[in-house]
C-alpha positions in Angstrom: 2.4 10.1 -21.3 0.3 12.1 -23.1 -3.0 10.3 -25.0 -5.4 12.4 -26.8 -7.7 9.2 -26.9 -9.0 10.2 -23.6 -12.6 11.5 -23.5 -12.7 11.4 -19.4 -9.6 11.7 -17.1 -11.4 10.3 -13.6 -8.9 11.3 -10.8 -8.8 8.6 -8.0 -9.0 4.8 -8.2 -11.1 4.5 -5.0 -14.7 2.7 -4.9 -16.0 6.0 -5.8 -13.9 6.5 -8.8 -13.8 3.0 -9.9 -17.4 3.4 -10.3 -17.6 6.8 -11.8 -15.6 5.1 -14.9 -17.7 1.9 -14.8 -20.5 3.9 -15.3 -18.9 6.4 -17.9 -17.4 3.7 -19.7 -21.2 1.7 -19.9 -23.5 4.8 -20.1 -21.5 7.1 -22.3 -19.3 4.3 -24.3 -16.5 6.7 -23.4 -12.9 6.3 -23.9 -11.5 6.6 -19.9 -8.7 7.2 -18.3 -8.2 6.8 -14.3 -5.2 7.7 -12.7 -4.4 7.5 -9.2 -1.1 7.8 -6.9 -1.8 4.0 -5.6 -3.6 1.1 -6.8 -7.0 0.7 -7.0 -9.1 0.3 -3.7 -6.0 1.4 -1.7 -6.5 4.1 -0.2 -9.6 5.3 2.3 -11.7 2.3 0.2 -9.4 0.1 1.8 -10.3 1.1 5.4 -13.7 0.7 5.4 -16.2 -1.1 7.5 -18.2 -2.0 5.0 -21.6 -1.2 6.7 -24.5 -0.9 4.3 -27.5 0.5 5.0 -30.4 3.0 4.0 -30.9 4.7 7.0 -30.4 8.5 6.9 -32.1 11.4 8.2 -31.1 13.7 5.1 -33.9 12.1 2.7 -31.6 12.4 -0.6 -29.1 10.0 0.8 -31.9 7.2 1.6 -32.8 7.3 -2.3 -28.8 7.0 -3.1 -28.6 4.5 -0.4 -31.6 2.4 -1.9 -30.4 2.5 -5.5 -26.6 1.3 -4.7 -28.3 -1.5 -2.1 -30.0 -3.0 -5.1 -26.8 -3.2 -7.1 -24.8 -4.7 -4.0 -27.5 -7.1 -4.3 -27.1 -8.4 -7.2 -23.6 -7.1 -8.2 -22.2 -9.3 -10.4 -25.3 -9.0 -13.1 -24.8 -5.1 -12.3 -21.4 -5.0 -13.4 -21.9 -7.8 -16.0 -18.8 -10.0 -14.5 -19.7 -13.6 -13.1 -17.1 -13.5 -11.0 -17.5 -10.1 -9.2 -18.7 -10.5 -5.8 -19.2 -7.7 -3.5 -18.8 -10.1 -0.4 -22.3 -9.0 0.6 -24.0 -10.3 3.5 -27.2 -9.5 4.7 -28.1 -9.6 8.6 -30.1 -6.5 8.7 -29.7 -2.8 10.7 -31.0 -2.5 14.2 -30.9 1.3 15.1 -32.1 2.1 18.9 -32.5 5.3 20.6 -33.8 6.3 24.2 -35.9 9.0 25.1 -34.7 12.4 24.0 -34.0 14.7 20.8 -32.2 11.5 18.9 -35.9 9.0 19.5 -37.4 12.2 17.4 -34.7 11.8 15.1 -34.8 9.0 14.7 -38.8 8.6 14.2 -38.5 11.2 11.4 -35.8 9.1 9.7 -37.8 5.6 10.0 -40.7 7.5 8.4 -38.9 8.8 5.6 -37.2 5.5 4.9 -40.8 3.8 4.7 -42.1 6.7 2.8 -39.8 6.0 -0.1 -40.5 2.0 -0.1 -37.7 0.8 2.2 -39.1 -2.3 4.2 -38.6 -1.2 7.7 -39.9 -2.3 11.0 -40.6 -1.0 14.1 -39.7 -3.6 16.7 -40.2 -4.2 20.8 -37.1 -5.0 22.8 -38.0 -8.3 23.1 -38.6 -8.5 19.3 -35.1 -7.0 19.1 -33.5 -9.4 21.4 -34.3 -12.4 19.3 -31.8 -10.7 16.3 -29.4 -9.8 18.3 -29.5 -11.7 21.6 -26.3 -10.6 23.0 -27.2 -7.1 23.6 -29.5 -5.4 26.0 -32.6 -3.4 24.9 -34.2 -2.2 28.1 -33.3 1.9 27.7 -34.4 1.9 23.9 -37.5 3.8 23.5 -37.8 3.5 19.6 -36.1 0.6 17.5 -35.9 0.2 13.5 -35.3 -2.4 12.4 -34.0 -2.8 7.8 -33.7 -6.5 6.8 -32.9 -5.9 3.9 -29.1 -4.3 4.9 -25.8 -5.7 6.5 -22.4 -5.4 5.0 -20.1 -6.0 2.3 -16.3 -6.0 1.0 -15.2 -2.4 0.2 -12.1 -3.5 -2.1 -14.3 -6.0 -3.9 -16.3 -3.8 -5.2 -14.1 -1.3 -6.1 -12.0 -3.8 -8.0 -15.4 -5.3 -9.5 -16.2 -2.0 -10.7 -12.5 -1.4 -12.3 -12.4 -5.0 -13.6 -15.0 -4.3 -15.3 -14.6 -0.7 -16.5 -11.4 -2.7 -17.9 -13.5 -4.9 -20.0 -15.4 -1.7 -21.7 -11.9 -0.1 -22.6 -10.9 2.0 -19.6 -7.5 2.1 -18.6 -6.1 2.8 -15.4 -2.8 4.3 -14.5 -1.4 3.0 -11.0 1.2 4.7 -9.0 0.5 7.9 -11.0 0.4 11.0 -9.0 -1.6 13.9 -10.2 0.3 17.2 -9.9 -1.9 19.9 -11.7 -4.6 20.5 -14.2 -4.2 21.7 -18.0 -6.2 25.0 -19.0 -7.2 26.9 -21.5 -8.0 29.7 -20.1 -11.1 29.0 -17.8 -11.6 25.3 -19.1 -9.7 22.3 -18.1 -8.4 20.3 -20.9 -5.9 17.1 -18.5 -4.2 16.8 -16.4 -0.5 17.0 -15.6 1.0 13.6 -13.8 4.2 12.6 -12.3 4.9 11.1 -15.6 3.7 14.1 -18.2 0.7 15.8 -19.1 -2.3 13.7 -19.9 -5.4 14.7 -22.3 -9.1 14.7 -22.3 -12.0 16.4 -22.8 -13.3 16.2 -19.3 -12.1 15.5 -16.0 -13.3 14.2 -12.9 -11.9 14.3 -9.4 -13.1 11.8 -7.1 -9.7 12.4 -5.2 -11.3 12.0 -1.6 -9.0 13.3 1.4 -6.5 14.9 -1.4 -9.0 16.9 -2.8 -7.7 19.9 -1.2 -4.8 19.6 -3.8 -7.6 20.5 -6.3 -8.3 23.9 -4.3 -4.5 25.0 -4.9 -5.1 23.9 -8.4 -8.1 26.2 -9.5 -7.8 28.6 -6.6 -11.6 27.7 -5.8 -12.2 26.8 -1.8 -13.1 22.8 -1.6 -14.6 22.7 1.4 -13.5 19.3 3.1 -10.5 18.1 5.5 -9.6 14.4 6.2 -10.5 13.2 9.9 -9.6 9.8 11.6 -11.7 7.2 13.2 -10.5 4.4 14.9 -12.1 1.1 14.5 -11.7 -1.8 16.8 -12.1 -5.5 17.2 -13.0 -6.9 20.4 -13.7 -10.5 20.7 -14.8 -12.8 23.5 -15.4 -16.8 23.6 -18.9 -15.8 25.9 -20.9 -14.3 23.1 -19.4 -14.6 19.5 -21.4 -12.0 17.3 -22.3 -14.1 14.7 -23.0 -13.3 11.1 -26.6 -14.2 11.3 -27.0 -11.0 13.6 -27.9 -7.7 12.8 -25.7 -4.9 12.3 -26.4 -2.4 15.0 -26.4 1.6 15.3 -26.5 2.5 19.2 -27.8 6.0 19.6 -28.2 5.8 23.3 -24.0 5.7 23.9 -22.0 8.4 23.8 -20.1 7.4 20.9 -23.3 6.3 18.8 -21.5 3.5 18.0 -22.2 0.9 15.4 -21.2 -3.3 15.4 -21.0 -5.7 13.5 -19.9 -9.4 13.2 -16.1 -9.3 12.1 -15.6 -13.1 11.6 -15.2 -15.7 14.2 -15.9 -14.6 17.5 -15.2 -10.7 16.9 -17.1 -7.7 16.8 -16.3 -4.7 14.8 -17.1 -1.3 16.6 -16.6 2.6 15.5 -18.1 5.4 17.0 -20.2 7.5 15.0 -19.0 11.1 16.3 -16.5 13.6 14.9 -13.4 12.1 15.2 -9.6 13.5 14.6 -9.0 16.4 12.3 -6.1 16.2 10.5 -3.6 19.0 9.2 -2.7 16.7 5.6 -4.0 13.8 4.3 -2.5 10.5 5.5 -3.6 7.0 5.5 -1.0 5.8 7.4 -1.8 3.8 10.5 -1.7 6.1 13.7 -1.6 4.9 16.8 -4.8 4.2 19.2 -4.1 4.7 22.8 -5.3 2.8 25.3 -7.8 5.5 27.0 -9.3 5.2 23.5 -9.6 1.2 24.0 -11.0 1.8 27.4 -13.6 4.3 26.3 -15.3 2.2 23.7 -14.7 -0.8 25.8 -16.9 0.4 28.8 -19.6 1.9 26.2 -19.7 -1.8 24.4 -19.8 -4.0 27.6 -22.7 -1.6 28.8 -24.8 -2.6 25.9 -22.9 -6.6 25.5 -22.6 -7.6 29.0 -20.9 -10.4 27.9 -18.5 -8.0 26.4 -17.3 -6.6 29.8 -14.5 -9.3 29.8 -13.4 -9.1 26.2 -10.3 -8.6 24.7 -9.2 -6.6 22.1 -8.2 -8.6 19.0 -7.4 -6.0 16.7 -7.7 -2.2 15.7 -7.0 0.4 12.9 -7.9 4.0 11.8 -9.4 5.1 8.9 -9.3 8.9 7.5 -13.2 10.6 6.3 -13.2 13.5 3.5 -15.7 15.8 5.8 -17.8 18.4 4.4 -19.2 20.9 6.9 -22.8 19.0 6.5 -20.8 15.8 6.2 -22.1 14.8 2.8 -20.9 14.8 -0.5 -20.1 17.5 -3.3 -21.1 16.0 -6.7 -21.3 17.8 -9.8 -19.6 20.9 -11.7 -17.0 23.8 -9.9 -18.5 27.1 -11.0 -15.8 28.9 -12.9 -14.4 25.7 -14.6 -15.1 24.4 -17.5 -15.0 20.9 -17.9 -14.5 19.8 -14.3 -16.4 17.5 -12.4 -16.2 16.9 -8.7 -17.0 13.8 -5.8 -15.6 14.6 -2.6 -16.8 14.8 0.9 -18.3 11.5 1.6 -17.7 11.8 5.3 -18.2 8.1 5.6 -20.9 7.2 3.6 -18.9 6.6 0.3 -19.0 3.3 0.2 -22.5 2.5 1.0 -23.3 5.1 -1.9 -21.0 4.2 -4.6 -23.1 2.5 -7.3 -25.7 5.4 -7.8 -23.0 8.4 -7.2 -21.0 6.6 -10.1 -24.2 6.3 -12.1 -25.0 10.2 -10.8 -21.8 11.6 -11.8 -21.5 9.8 -14.9 -25.0 11.4 -16.2 -24.2 14.8 -15.0 -20.7 14.3 -17.3 -22.7 12.9 -20.6 -25.5 15.8 -20.1 -28.1 13.1 -19.4 -31.0 13.1 -17.3 -30.5 11.7 -13.7 -32.8 9.7 -11.9 -31.5 11.1 -8.3 -31.4 15.0 -8.0 -27.8 16.3 -8.4 -28.4 20.0 -6.9 -28.9 19.4 -3.3 -25.2 18.0 -3.7 -23.8 21.3 -5.4 -20.7 23.0 -4.5 -22.7 26.7 -4.1 -24.8 24.6 -1.5 -22.2 26.3 1.5 -22.4 29.7 0.4 -26.2 29.9 0.0 -26.9 28.4 3.6 -28.5 24.8 1.7 -26.8 22.3 4.1 -27.9 18.7 4.0 -27.5 18.9 7.9 -28.5 15.3 9.5 -30.8 14.9 12.3 -28.2 13.2 14.5 -25.7 16.0 14.9 -22.1 15.7 12.7 -20.7 12.2 12.8 -21.2 9.3 10.0 -25.1 9.1 10.2 -26.7 12.1 8.3 
Protein backbone atom coordinates (compact mmCIF):
# COMPACT_ATOMS: atom_id res chain seq x y z
CA UNK A 1 0.00 0.00 0.00
CA UNK A 2 3.04 2.26 0.05
CA UNK A 3 2.49 5.44 -1.95
CA UNK A 4 5.46 7.83 -2.16
CA UNK A 5 3.28 10.45 -3.88
CA UNK A 6 1.60 11.53 -0.63
CA UNK A 7 2.65 14.83 0.92
CA UNK A 8 0.38 14.47 3.95
CA UNK A 9 -1.45 11.57 5.59
CA UNK A 10 -4.48 12.41 7.71
CA UNK A 11 -5.56 9.72 10.17
CA UNK A 12 -9.32 9.90 10.63
CA UNK A 13 -12.14 10.65 8.20
CA UNK A 14 -14.57 12.26 10.61
CA UNK A 15 -15.73 15.82 10.11
CA UNK A 16 -12.45 17.20 11.48
CA UNK A 17 -10.21 14.96 9.38
CA UNK A 18 -12.23 15.64 6.23
CA UNK A 19 -12.12 19.39 6.87
CA UNK A 20 -8.34 19.26 7.36
CA UNK A 21 -7.94 17.29 4.13
CA UNK A 22 -10.08 19.74 2.17
CA UNK A 23 -8.17 22.75 3.44
CA UNK A 24 -4.79 21.11 2.82
CA UNK A 25 -5.75 20.29 -0.74
CA UNK A 26 -7.10 23.77 -1.48
CA UNK A 27 -4.69 26.00 0.47
CA UNK A 28 -1.52 24.13 -0.38
CA UNK A 29 -2.42 21.99 -3.37
CA UNK A 30 -0.91 19.09 -1.48
CA UNK A 31 -1.29 15.41 -2.28
CA UNK A 32 -3.30 14.22 0.68
CA UNK A 33 -4.24 10.71 1.75
CA UNK A 34 -6.88 10.13 4.45
CA UNK A 35 -6.95 6.79 6.27
CA UNK A 36 -9.81 5.61 8.48
CA UNK A 37 -10.62 2.31 10.16
CA UNK A 38 -14.29 2.89 9.33
CA UNK A 39 -15.85 4.97 6.56
CA UNK A 40 -16.21 8.71 6.04
CA UNK A 41 -18.19 10.29 8.88
CA UNK A 42 -19.10 6.92 10.38
CA UNK A 43 -17.45 7.37 13.78
CA UNK A 44 -18.38 9.95 16.38
CA UNK A 45 -19.38 12.48 13.70
CA UNK A 46 -22.42 10.34 12.94
CA UNK A 47 -23.53 10.67 16.58
CA UNK A 48 -23.48 14.48 16.68
CA UNK A 49 -26.57 16.45 17.70
CA UNK A 50 -25.50 19.04 15.14
CA UNK A 51 -26.13 22.20 17.18
CA UNK A 52 -24.38 25.30 15.84
CA UNK A 53 -23.72 28.30 18.06
CA UNK A 54 -21.00 30.81 18.74
CA UNK A 55 -21.83 30.96 22.45
CA UNK A 56 -18.76 30.04 24.48
CA UNK A 57 -17.21 31.36 27.66
CA UNK A 58 -13.74 30.69 26.20
CA UNK A 59 -13.05 33.65 23.84
CA UNK A 60 -10.88 31.63 21.44
CA UNK A 61 -13.76 29.25 20.82
CA UNK A 62 -16.06 32.15 19.96
CA UNK A 63 -13.77 33.13 17.10
CA UNK A 64 -13.48 29.56 15.78
CA UNK A 65 -17.26 29.13 15.99
CA UNK A 66 -17.93 32.48 14.32
CA UNK A 67 -15.72 31.65 11.37
CA UNK A 68 -17.15 28.15 11.14
CA UNK A 69 -20.73 29.35 11.09
CA UNK A 70 -19.91 31.63 8.17
CA UNK A 71 -18.77 28.52 6.30
CA UNK A 72 -21.93 26.58 7.20
CA UNK A 73 -24.09 29.46 5.96
CA UNK A 74 -22.64 29.20 2.45
CA UNK A 75 -21.38 25.65 2.55
CA UNK A 76 -21.86 24.88 -1.15
CA UNK A 77 -19.88 27.97 -2.10
CA UNK A 78 -17.28 27.31 0.60
CA UNK A 79 -16.40 23.86 -0.73
CA UNK A 80 -17.01 24.76 -4.36
CA UNK A 81 -19.77 22.21 -4.91
CA UNK A 82 -23.28 23.30 -5.93
CA UNK A 83 -24.69 20.04 -4.59
CA UNK A 84 -23.07 20.28 -1.15
CA UNK A 85 -25.50 20.88 1.69
CA UNK A 86 -24.82 21.29 5.40
CA UNK A 87 -28.50 20.74 6.25
CA UNK A 88 -28.48 24.09 8.06
CA UNK A 89 -31.62 25.12 9.95
CA UNK A 90 -31.29 28.73 11.11
CA UNK A 91 -33.69 28.85 14.02
CA UNK A 92 -31.61 30.81 16.56
CA UNK A 93 -30.15 29.85 19.92
CA UNK A 94 -31.67 30.76 23.29
CA UNK A 95 -29.69 30.40 26.50
CA UNK A 96 -31.04 31.27 29.94
CA UNK A 97 -29.68 31.24 33.48
CA UNK A 98 -31.26 31.75 36.91
CA UNK A 99 -29.76 33.94 39.61
CA UNK A 100 -26.41 32.67 40.82
CA UNK A 101 -22.98 31.83 39.41
CA UNK A 102 -24.27 30.65 36.04
CA UNK A 103 -25.94 34.01 35.50
CA UNK A 104 -22.60 35.77 36.03
CA UNK A 105 -20.86 33.34 33.66
CA UNK A 106 -23.56 33.85 31.04
CA UNK A 107 -23.33 37.64 31.30
CA UNK A 108 -19.57 37.55 30.71
CA UNK A 109 -19.89 35.13 27.80
CA UNK A 110 -22.58 37.20 26.10
CA UNK A 111 -20.43 40.30 26.43
CA UNK A 112 -17.49 38.45 24.84
CA UNK A 113 -19.67 37.40 21.91
CA UNK A 114 -20.87 40.94 21.35
CA UNK A 115 -17.29 42.22 21.51
CA UNK A 116 -16.36 39.97 18.57
CA UNK A 117 -19.26 41.23 16.48
CA UNK A 118 -21.66 38.34 17.02
CA UNK A 119 -25.24 39.66 16.94
CA UNK A 120 -26.48 38.66 20.40
CA UNK A 121 -29.65 40.02 21.95
CA UNK A 122 -30.72 40.20 25.59
CA UNK A 123 -34.36 39.19 26.00
CA UNK A 124 -36.98 39.42 28.68
CA UNK A 125 -39.10 36.42 29.64
CA UNK A 126 -42.00 37.57 27.45
CA UNK A 127 -39.77 38.02 24.39
CA UNK A 128 -38.19 34.61 24.95
CA UNK A 129 -41.62 33.00 25.22
CA UNK A 130 -42.61 34.55 21.89
CA UNK A 131 -39.76 32.67 20.25
CA UNK A 132 -40.13 29.43 22.23
CA UNK A 133 -43.77 29.37 23.40
CA UNK A 134 -43.63 25.79 24.69
CA UNK A 135 -41.10 26.73 27.41
CA UNK A 136 -41.40 28.63 30.70
CA UNK A 137 -38.96 31.38 31.63
CA UNK A 138 -40.30 32.56 35.00
CA UNK A 139 -37.03 31.65 36.80
CA UNK A 140 -34.71 33.18 34.19
CA UNK A 141 -32.58 36.05 35.48
CA UNK A 142 -30.72 36.49 32.16
CA UNK A 143 -31.63 35.34 28.66
CA UNK A 144 -29.45 35.60 25.59
CA UNK A 145 -30.57 35.06 22.03
CA UNK A 146 -28.30 34.43 19.06
CA UNK A 147 -30.53 34.78 15.98
CA UNK A 148 -27.89 33.53 13.53
CA UNK A 149 -27.53 30.05 14.99
CA UNK A 150 -29.30 26.73 14.73
CA UNK A 151 -28.33 23.19 13.79
CA UNK A 152 -27.06 21.19 10.84
CA UNK A 153 -26.07 17.68 9.78
CA UNK A 154 -22.55 16.54 10.70
CA UNK A 155 -22.56 13.60 8.28
CA UNK A 156 -23.55 15.84 5.35
CA UNK A 157 -20.75 18.24 6.25
CA UNK A 158 -18.14 15.48 6.58
CA UNK A 159 -19.12 13.94 3.26
CA UNK A 160 -19.24 17.40 1.65
CA UNK A 161 -15.69 18.15 2.74
CA UNK A 162 -14.59 14.70 1.59
CA UNK A 163 -16.17 15.01 -1.85
CA UNK A 164 -14.60 18.44 -2.33
CA UNK A 165 -11.21 17.16 -1.17
CA UNK A 166 -11.44 14.27 -3.66
CA UNK A 167 -11.98 16.73 -6.50
CA UNK A 168 -8.65 18.29 -5.54
CA UNK A 169 -6.86 14.95 -5.67
CA UNK A 170 -7.22 13.69 -2.10
CA UNK A 171 -7.40 9.90 -1.75
CA UNK A 172 -9.48 8.26 0.96
CA UNK A 173 -8.59 4.80 2.28
CA UNK A 174 -11.68 3.57 4.13
CA UNK A 175 -11.77 0.46 6.26
CA UNK A 176 -8.01 0.65 6.76
CA UNK A 177 -6.72 0.70 10.34
CA UNK A 178 -3.50 2.53 11.20
CA UNK A 179 -1.32 0.36 13.46
CA UNK A 180 1.62 2.67 14.07
CA UNK A 181 3.86 5.47 12.86
CA UNK A 182 6.86 5.13 10.58
CA UNK A 183 9.83 7.05 11.93
CA UNK A 184 13.38 7.97 11.12
CA UNK A 185 14.85 9.02 14.43
CA UNK A 186 12.57 11.64 15.96
CA UNK A 187 10.81 12.35 12.67
CA UNK A 188 7.57 10.75 11.52
CA UNK A 189 7.75 9.63 7.89
CA UNK A 190 4.41 7.91 7.45
CA UNK A 191 2.10 5.32 8.94
CA UNK A 192 1.95 1.55 9.14
CA UNK A 193 -1.48 0.22 8.25
CA UNK A 194 -3.05 -3.21 8.28
CA UNK A 195 -2.45 -3.24 4.52
CA UNK A 196 1.16 -2.07 4.62
CA UNK A 197 3.19 1.13 5.01
CA UNK A 198 2.26 4.55 3.67
CA UNK A 199 4.90 7.27 3.41
CA UNK A 200 4.49 11.05 3.64
CA UNK A 201 6.42 14.06 4.78
CA UNK A 202 3.75 14.95 7.35
CA UNK A 203 1.18 13.00 9.37
CA UNK A 204 -1.86 14.66 10.96
CA UNK A 205 -3.78 12.73 13.59
CA UNK A 206 -7.50 13.49 13.78
CA UNK A 207 -8.26 10.22 15.56
CA UNK A 208 -10.83 11.54 18.01
CA UNK A 209 -11.58 8.92 20.70
CA UNK A 210 -8.84 6.69 19.28
CA UNK A 211 -6.12 9.29 20.02
CA UNK A 212 -4.74 7.20 22.94
CA UNK A 213 -3.26 4.95 20.24
CA UNK A 214 -1.03 7.87 19.36
CA UNK A 215 0.28 7.90 22.91
CA UNK A 216 1.33 4.27 22.56
CA UNK A 217 3.03 4.99 19.22
CA UNK A 218 4.94 8.07 20.39
CA UNK A 219 5.44 7.46 24.11
CA UNK A 220 4.09 10.96 24.75
CA UNK A 221 1.05 11.49 26.96
CA UNK A 222 -2.07 12.51 25.09
CA UNK A 223 -4.45 14.07 27.63
CA UNK A 224 -7.73 12.70 26.33
CA UNK A 225 -10.26 10.02 27.22
CA UNK A 226 -13.56 8.78 25.76
CA UNK A 227 -16.78 9.78 27.49
CA UNK A 228 -20.26 8.53 26.65
CA UNK A 229 -23.27 10.85 26.51
CA UNK A 230 -26.95 10.07 26.17
CA UNK A 231 -29.37 11.67 23.71
CA UNK A 232 -33.16 11.45 23.87
CA UNK A 233 -36.00 12.25 21.49
CA UNK A 234 -39.26 13.01 23.33
CA UNK A 235 -42.58 13.39 21.55
CA UNK A 236 -45.91 14.93 22.48
CA UNK A 237 -48.85 15.77 20.24
CA UNK A 238 -49.81 18.69 22.47
CA UNK A 239 -46.82 20.98 21.87
CA UNK A 240 -44.51 20.09 19.00
CA UNK A 241 -41.04 21.60 18.99
CA UNK A 242 -41.06 23.02 15.46
CA UNK A 243 -38.04 23.94 13.37
CA UNK A 244 -39.07 27.59 13.61
CA UNK A 245 -38.33 27.46 17.34
CA UNK A 246 -34.78 28.12 18.55
CA UNK A 247 -32.33 25.69 20.07
CA UNK A 248 -32.54 26.08 23.86
CA UNK A 249 -29.76 25.82 26.43
CA UNK A 250 -31.13 25.54 29.95
CA UNK A 251 -28.49 26.60 32.48
CA UNK A 252 -31.17 26.40 35.17
CA UNK A 253 -31.64 22.64 34.93
CA UNK A 254 -29.47 20.18 36.88
CA UNK A 255 -28.20 18.62 33.65
CA UNK A 256 -27.76 21.97 31.85
CA UNK A 257 -29.94 20.48 29.12
CA UNK A 258 -29.82 21.49 25.49
CA UNK A 259 -32.89 20.98 23.32
CA UNK A 260 -33.87 21.41 19.68
CA UNK A 261 -36.46 20.41 17.18
CA UNK A 262 -36.02 16.89 15.89
CA UNK A 263 -38.62 16.90 13.16
CA UNK A 264 -42.35 16.24 13.32
CA UNK A 265 -43.45 16.50 16.93
CA UNK A 266 -40.16 15.48 18.49
CA UNK A 267 -37.67 17.28 20.73
CA UNK A 268 -34.02 16.23 20.85
CA UNK A 269 -32.57 16.55 24.35
CA UNK A 270 -29.20 15.87 25.94
CA UNK A 271 -27.23 16.92 28.99
CA UNK A 272 -24.44 19.47 29.03
CA UNK A 273 -22.53 17.95 31.92
CA UNK A 274 -19.87 15.27 32.26
CA UNK A 275 -20.94 11.85 31.06
CA UNK A 276 -19.76 8.27 31.57
CA UNK A 277 -16.01 7.90 31.33
CA UNK A 278 -15.04 4.82 29.32
CA UNK A 279 -12.02 2.61 29.80
CA UNK A 280 -11.54 2.23 26.04
CA UNK A 281 -12.89 3.90 22.88
CA UNK A 282 -16.09 2.51 21.46
CA UNK A 283 -18.92 3.80 19.30
CA UNK A 284 -21.35 0.92 19.75
CA UNK A 285 -24.73 1.90 21.14
CA UNK A 286 -25.09 1.42 24.88
CA UNK A 287 -28.21 0.64 26.86
CA UNK A 288 -29.84 3.65 28.51
CA UNK A 289 -31.49 2.74 31.82
CA UNK A 290 -35.06 3.82 32.46
CA UNK A 291 -33.89 5.78 35.50
CA UNK A 292 -31.90 8.03 33.17
CA UNK A 293 -34.90 8.53 30.89
CA UNK A 294 -37.03 9.52 33.88
CA UNK A 295 -34.36 11.84 35.29
CA UNK A 296 -33.99 13.77 32.05
CA UNK A 297 -37.73 13.58 31.35
CA UNK A 298 -38.48 15.26 34.66
CA UNK A 299 -36.13 18.12 33.80
CA UNK A 300 -37.75 18.49 30.39
CA UNK A 301 -41.23 18.56 31.94
CA UNK A 302 -40.13 21.23 34.42
CA UNK A 303 -39.10 23.53 31.57
CA UNK A 304 -41.67 22.41 29.00
CA UNK A 305 -44.93 21.69 30.92
CA UNK A 306 -46.68 20.10 27.95
CA UNK A 307 -43.97 17.43 27.92
CA UNK A 308 -45.00 16.09 31.31
CA UNK A 309 -46.87 13.36 29.44
CA UNK A 310 -44.40 13.03 26.58
CA UNK A 311 -43.30 9.66 25.31
CA UNK A 312 -39.77 8.57 24.47
CA UNK A 313 -39.61 8.25 20.70
CA UNK A 314 -35.97 7.14 20.56
CA UNK A 315 -32.64 7.39 22.35
CA UNK A 316 -29.00 6.78 21.54
CA UNK A 317 -25.50 7.35 22.84
CA UNK A 318 -22.56 9.32 21.49
CA UNK A 319 -18.95 9.47 22.63
CA UNK A 320 -16.80 12.58 23.14
CA UNK A 321 -13.01 12.78 23.10
CA UNK A 322 -12.54 14.78 26.29
CA UNK A 323 -9.48 16.70 27.51
CA UNK A 324 -8.89 17.95 31.08
CA UNK A 325 -10.24 21.42 30.22
CA UNK A 326 -12.88 20.25 27.74
CA UNK A 327 -11.20 21.99 24.82
CA UNK A 328 -9.22 20.71 21.84
CA UNK A 329 -5.53 20.17 21.31
CA UNK A 330 -4.30 21.53 17.98
CA UNK A 331 -0.82 21.68 16.55
CA UNK A 332 2.61 20.09 16.89
CA UNK A 333 3.73 17.52 19.45
CA UNK A 334 7.04 18.54 21.06
CA UNK A 335 9.80 16.05 20.36
CA UNK A 336 8.07 14.45 17.38
CA UNK A 337 8.83 16.11 14.06
CA UNK A 338 6.44 15.67 11.16
CA UNK A 339 3.37 15.13 13.35
CA UNK A 340 0.40 17.43 13.99
CA UNK A 341 -2.65 16.59 16.10
CA UNK A 342 -6.27 17.68 16.32
CA UNK A 343 -8.11 15.95 19.16
CA UNK A 344 -10.07 16.46 22.35
CA UNK A 345 -13.03 18.39 20.97
CA UNK A 346 -15.21 17.39 23.91
CA UNK A 347 -18.45 17.77 21.99
CA UNK A 348 -17.45 20.92 20.05
CA UNK A 349 -15.87 19.30 17.01
CA UNK A 350 -18.66 19.61 14.48
CA UNK A 351 -19.52 23.23 15.19
CA UNK A 352 -15.84 24.24 14.98
CA UNK A 353 -14.85 21.96 12.10
CA UNK A 354 -14.47 24.42 9.20
CA UNK A 355 -12.26 26.85 11.12
CA UNK A 356 -10.28 24.07 12.81
CA UNK A 357 -9.62 22.37 9.48
CA UNK A 358 -8.34 25.63 8.04
CA UNK A 359 -6.22 26.38 11.14
CA UNK A 360 -4.55 22.97 11.15
CA UNK A 361 -3.93 23.14 7.42
CA UNK A 362 -2.29 26.55 7.83
CA UNK A 363 -0.07 25.15 10.59
CA UNK A 364 0.90 22.24 8.33
CA UNK A 365 1.77 24.64 5.53
CA UNK A 366 3.63 27.04 7.86
CA UNK A 367 1.21 29.77 6.82
CA UNK A 368 -0.03 32.59 9.08
CA UNK A 369 -3.21 31.61 10.90
CA UNK A 370 -6.26 33.86 11.24
CA UNK A 371 -6.98 32.36 14.66
CA UNK A 372 -4.23 31.98 17.27
CA UNK A 373 -3.20 28.36 17.67
CA UNK A 374 -1.03 28.74 20.76
CA UNK A 375 -3.93 28.59 23.28
CA UNK A 376 -4.74 25.09 21.96
CA UNK A 377 -1.18 23.74 22.20
CA UNK A 378 -0.66 20.46 24.03
CA UNK A 379 1.92 22.15 26.29
CA UNK A 380 -0.81 24.18 27.99
CA UNK A 381 -1.64 21.33 30.37
CA UNK A 382 1.89 21.11 31.79
CA UNK A 383 2.16 24.89 31.85
CA UNK A 384 -1.14 25.46 33.65
CA UNK A 385 -2.71 27.46 30.80
CA UNK A 386 -6.00 25.59 30.74
CA UNK A 387 -8.89 26.78 28.57
CA UNK A 388 -11.42 26.19 31.31
CA UNK A 389 -14.97 27.30 30.59
CA UNK A 390 -16.94 29.36 33.08
CA UNK A 391 -19.79 26.83 33.33
CA UNK A 392 -17.67 23.95 34.63
CA UNK A 393 -17.07 20.54 33.07
CA UNK A 394 -19.53 19.86 30.30
CA UNK A 395 -20.49 20.69 26.75
CA UNK A 396 -20.51 24.50 27.05
CA UNK A 397 -17.01 26.00 27.21
